[in-house]
C-alpha positions as CSV (number, residue, x, y, z in Angstrom):
1,X,3.9,13.2,10.6
2,X,2.4,9.7,11.5
3,X,4.9,7.0,11.2
4,X,4.1,3.3,11.5
5,X,4.9,-0.3,10.4
6,X,3.2,-3.3,8.9
7,X,1.9,-5.6,11.7
8,X,-0.1,-8.6,12.5
9,X,-3.9,-7.8,12.4
10,X,-4.5,-9.7,15.6
11,X,-2.1,-7.9,17.6
12,X,-2.0,-4.7,15.6
13,X,-2.7,-2.2,18.2
14,X,-0.3,-3.6,20.9
15,X,2.5,-4.0,18.5
16,X,2.1,-0.5,17.2
17,X,2.0,1.1,20.7
18,X,5.0,-1.2,21.7
19,X,7.1,0.5,19.0
20,X,5.6,3.9,19.3
21,X,4.0,4.0,16.1
22,X,1.0,6.2,15.4
23,X,-0.5,4.1,12.5
24,X,-0.3,0.6,11.3
25,X,-0.8,-1.5,8.1
26,X,-2.3,-4.9,8.2
27,X,-3.5,-7.7,6.0
28,X,-7.2,-8.9,6.4
29,X,-6.4,-12.4,5.6
30,X,-3.8,-14.2,3.5
31,X,-1.8,-12.0,1.3
32,X,-1.3,-14.9,-1.3
33,X,-4.9,-16.2,-1.1
34,X,-8.1,-15.4,-2.6
35,X,-10.4,-15.6,0.2
36,X,-12.0,-12.5,1.4
37,X,-11.6,-10.6,4.6
38,X,-10.8,-12.5,7.7
39,X,-10.9,-10.7,11.0
40,X,-8.6,-12.0,13.6
41,X,-8.6,-9.2,16.1
42,X,-9.7,-10.6,19.4
43,X,-12.9,-9.6,21.4
44,X,-12.6,-9.5,25.0
45,X,-14.6,-12.4,26.8
46,X,-15.5,-14.1,23.3
47,X,-13.4,-16.5,21.7
48,X,-16.1,-17.3,19.0
49,X,-16.8,-13.6,18.0
50,X,-18.3,-12.9,14.6
51,X,-16.2,-11.5,12.0
52,X,-18.3,-8.2,12.2
53,X,-17.4,-8.0,16.1
54,X,-13.8,-8.7,15.5
55,X,-13.7,-5.9,12.7
56,X,-15.5,-3.4,15.0
57,X,-13.1,-4.3,18.1
58,X,-10.1,-3.6,15.9
59,X,-11.8,-0.3,14.7
60,X,-12.6,0.6,18.3
61,X,-9.3,-0.3,19.8
62,X,-7.3,1.7,17.1
63,X,-9.7,4.8,17.6
64,X,-9.2,4.7,21.4
65,X,-5.5,4.7,21.0
66,X,-5.4,7.2,18.1
67,X,-3.9,4.8,15.8
68,X,-4.5,4.9,12.0
69,X,-5.0,1.8,10.2
70,X,-4.3,1.0,6.6
71,X,-5.1,-2.3,4.7
72,X,-2.8,-3.8,2.4
73,X,-4.7,-5.8,-0.3
74,X,-3.5,-9.4,-1.1
75,X,-0.8,-9.6,-3.6
76,X,-2.7,-12.0,-5.7
77,X,-4.9,-9.4,-7.0
78,X,-4.0,-8.1,-10.7
79,X,-7.0,-6.1,-12.1
80,X,-4.7,-5.4,-15.1
81,X,-4.4,-9.0,-16.2
82,X,-5.6,-10.2,-19.6
83,X,-6.3,-13.7,-18.0
84,X,-10.0,-13.9,-17.0
85,X,-9.3,-16.4,-14.5
86,X,-7.2,-13.8,-12.6
87,X,-8.7,-10.4,-13.7
88,X,-12.2,-11.2,-12.7
89,X,-11.6,-12.9,-9.2
90,X,-9.2,-10.0,-8.6
91,X,-12.1,-7.4,-9.2
92,X,-14.2,-9.3,-6.7
93,X,-11.6,-9.5,-4.0
94,X,-10.7,-5.9,-4.5
95,X,-14.3,-5.1,-3.7
96,X,-14.4,-7.4,-0.8
97,X,-11.1,-5.9,0.7
98,X,-12.4,-2.2,0.6
99,X,-15.8,-3.1,2.0
100,X,-13.7,-5.0,4.8
101,X,-11.4,-2.0,5.2
102,X,-14.4,0.2,5.9
103,X,-15.5,-2.1,8.8
104,X,-12.0,-1.6,10.4
105,X,-12.2,2.2,10.1
106,X,-9.3,2.1,7.5
107,X,-7.6,5.2,6.1
108,X,-6.9,3.5,2.8
109,X,-6.4,0.1,0.9
110,X,-3.1,-0.5,-0.8
111,X,-3.0,-2.4,-3.9
112,X,-0.3,-3.1,-6.3
113,X,-0.3,-1.9,-9.9
114,X,-0.6,-5.4,-11.4
115,X,0.9,-6.3,-15.0
116,X,-0.1,-8.0,-18.1
117,X,1.4,-11.1,-19.7
118,X,4.2,-11.3,-21.8
119,X,3.6,-9.9,-25.3
120,X,0.1,-8.4,-24.3
121,X,-0.1,-4.6,-25.0
122,X,0.3,-2.3,-21.8
123,X,-2.7,-0.3,-23.0
124,X,-5.1,-3.4,-22.4
125,X,-3.9,-3.6,-18.9
126,X,-4.4,0.1,-18.2
127,X,-7.9,-0.1,-19.6
128,X,-8.5,-3.2,-17.5
129,X,-8.0,-0.9,-14.6
130,X,-10.4,1.3,-15.7
131,X,-13.0,-1.3,-15.9
132,X,-12.2,-2.6,-12.4
133,X,-12.5,1.0,-10.9
134,X,-15.7,2.1,-12.7
135,X,-18.1,-0.4,-10.9
136,X,-16.2,-0.2,-7.5
137,X,-17.9,1.0,-4.5
138,X,-15.8,2.3,-1.8
139,X,-15.7,4.8,0.8
140,X,-12.2,4.0,1.6
141,X,-9.5,5.3,-0.7
142,X,-7.9,2.9,-3.1
143,X,-4.0,3.7,-2.9
144,X,-2.4,2.2,-5.9
145,X,1.5,1.3,-5.1
146,X,4.2,1.5,-7.6
147,X,6.2,-1.5,-8.2
148,X,9.7,-2.7,-8.7
149,X,10.0,-4.6,-11.8
150,X,8.4,-6.4,-14.7
151,X,8.2,-5.7,-18.5
152,X,4.4,-5.7,-18.3
153,X,3.8,-4.0,-15.0
154,X,1.3,-1.1,-14.8
155,X,3.1,1.0,-12.1
156,X,6.7,0.4,-12.7
157,X,8.6,3.5,-13.4
158,X,7.4,7.1,-13.7
159,X,6.2,6.7,-17.3
160,X,4.1,3.7,-16.6
161,X,2.5,5.3,-13.5
162,X,1.7,8.5,-15.6
163,X,0.2,6.3,-18.2
164,X,-2.0,4.6,-15.7
165,X,-3.0,7.7,-13.9
166,X,-4.2,9.1,-16.9
167,X,-6.7,6.2,-17.2
168,X,-7.7,5.5,-13.6
169,X,-8.0,9.2,-12.4
170,X,-10.7,10.0,-14.6
171,X,-12.5,6.5,-14.0
172,X,-12.4,7.0,-10.3
173,X,-13.7,10.6,-10.3
174,X,-16.6,9.4,-12.5
175,X,-17.3,6.4,-10.1
176,X,-16.9,8.5,-6.9
177,X,-14.1,6.3,-5.8
178,X,-11.5,8.0,-3.8
179,X,-8.2,7.5,-5.3
180,X,-4.7,7.8,-4.0
181,X,-0.9,6.8,-4.5
182,X,1.4,4.9,-2.3
183,X,5.0,5.6,-3.1
184,X,7.4,2.6,-2.0
185,X,10.9,3.8,-1.9
186,X,12.4,0.4,-2.5
187,X,10.2,-0.1,-5.6
188,X,10.8,3.3,-7.0
189,X,14.6,2.8,-6.6
190,X,14.4,-0.6,-8.2
191,X,12.4,0.7,-11.2
192,X,14.9,3.5,-12.0
193,X,13.0,6.4,-10.2
194,X,15.6,9.0,-8.6
195,X,14.7,9.3,-5.1
196,X,16.3,12.6,-4.8
197,X,13.5,14.3,-7.0
198,X,10.8,11.5,-6.5
199,X,8.7,13.7,-4.2
200,X,8.2,16.4,-6.8
201,X,8.3,14.1,-9.9
202,X,5.6,11.6,-8.7
203,X,3.5,14.3,-7.2
204,X,3.5,16.1,-10.6
205,X,1.9,12.8,-12.0
206,X,-0.5,11.9,-9.4
207,X,-1.3,15.2,-7.7
208,X,-0.2,14.2,-4.3
209,X,1.4,11.2,-2.6
210,X,-1.1,9.7,-0.1
211,X,1.2,7.4,1.8
212,X,4.9,6.5,1.7
213,X,6.2,2.9,2.1
214,X,9.6,3.8,3.6
215,X,12.0,0.9,2.7
216,X,15.6,0.5,1.9
217,X,16.7,-1.8,-0.8
218,X,19.1,-4.6,-0.9
219,X,19.8,-4.2,-4.6
220,X,21.3,-1.6,-6.9
221,X,19.5,1.3,-8.5
222,X,17.4,0.2,-11.4
223,X,17.9,-3.6,-10.6
224,X,14.0,-4.4,-10.7
225,X,14.5,-6.5,-7.6
226,X,11.8,-6.1,-4.7
227,X,13.9,-7.1,-1.7
228,X,13.3,-4.5,1.3
229,X,16.1,-3.6,3.7
230,X,16.1,-1.7,7.2
231,X,16.3,2.2,6.4
232,X,19.9,2.3,7.4
233,X,21.2,-0.9,6.1
234,X,20.5,-1.0,2.3
235,X,21.8,0.4,-0.9
236,X,19.8,3.7,-0.7
237,X,21.5,6.5,1.3
238,X,19.4,6.8,4.3
239,X,19.7,10.6,4.1
240,X,17.9,10.5,0.8
241,X,15.0,8.4,2.3
242,X,14.8,10.9,5.2
243,X,14.7,13.8,2.6
244,X,12.0,12.4,0.6
245,X,9.9,11.5,3.6
246,X,10.1,15.1,4.5
247,X,9.5,16.4,1.2
248,X,6.4,14.3,0.7
249,X,4.8,15.1,4.1
250,X,2.4,12.1,4.1
251,X,2.0,9.2,6.5
252,X,5.0,6.5,6.5
253,X,4.8,2.7,6.7
254,X,7.9,0.8,7.2
255,X,7.7,-2.5,5.7
256,X,11.0,-3.8,7.2
257,X,9.6,-6.8,9.1
258,X,11.7,-7.5,12.3
259,X,13.7,-4.2,11.7
260,X,10.4,-2.1,11.9
261,X,10.6,-1.1,15.8
262,X,14.2,0.3,15.0
263,X,13.1,1.8,11.8
264,X,10.2,3.6,13.1
265,X,12.1,5.0,16.2
266,X,14.9,6.0,13.9
267,X,12.8,7.7,11.3
268,X,10.7,9.7,14.0
269,X,14.2,10.8,15.4
270,X,15.2,12.0,12.2
271,X,12.0,14.0,11.0
272,X,10.5,14.6,14.3
273,X,6.7,14.6,14.9
């Protein structure tokens, strides 16, 4: 089982190796911005290397150290939105991110499910996802991630995920876009998905879980709050997280920031490799 953490792109390989990780998740630029991919990985002997050279350097360094890479799309992307000023740039940015992810040899691009505005029908958001997927050109799997809260959220809770999947899965198959699902344990807990049965329940909807974001939560079950905690320090029983990871059997990314090195080591000890 491959286990890793979210790390800084410019130092992704060194950070991952230092913590004994076998995979890494990075941003390709500002997670709160609308700019396209920005490659910051250093190229030996060249301070002014072109973006394509930096992307290739990251890809080659990861391959040389047997490190799998994942790209997390910017948080601002919301292809479900009914606001043209958000939805249309979101589609453009998603295309840019999957194209950039291919340049670094990423195994997948994680993107949040997004949401519609207050009072907007959920069905419109689901259909907007279809309209975003159908023209998308990607050789890298698009991994839709479940979210923690929000009345208009597309991927909050099992029922919403099922509604979204019934629309995007056929669209992706028609468009030839590889599609997968990223299950975030903190988000699932916050949205009211029982983690004891989540591996089976979610897989029954999406076919299989492609990636796990293993995070504890600072808040209570069903709170709707997206506040990650170290795997052994939050409101979720750590044994439940371990059992879920083992049941899913997919690669794992810890998004626990400063605690990530400790969490990666702890999780590897619990599940073995």
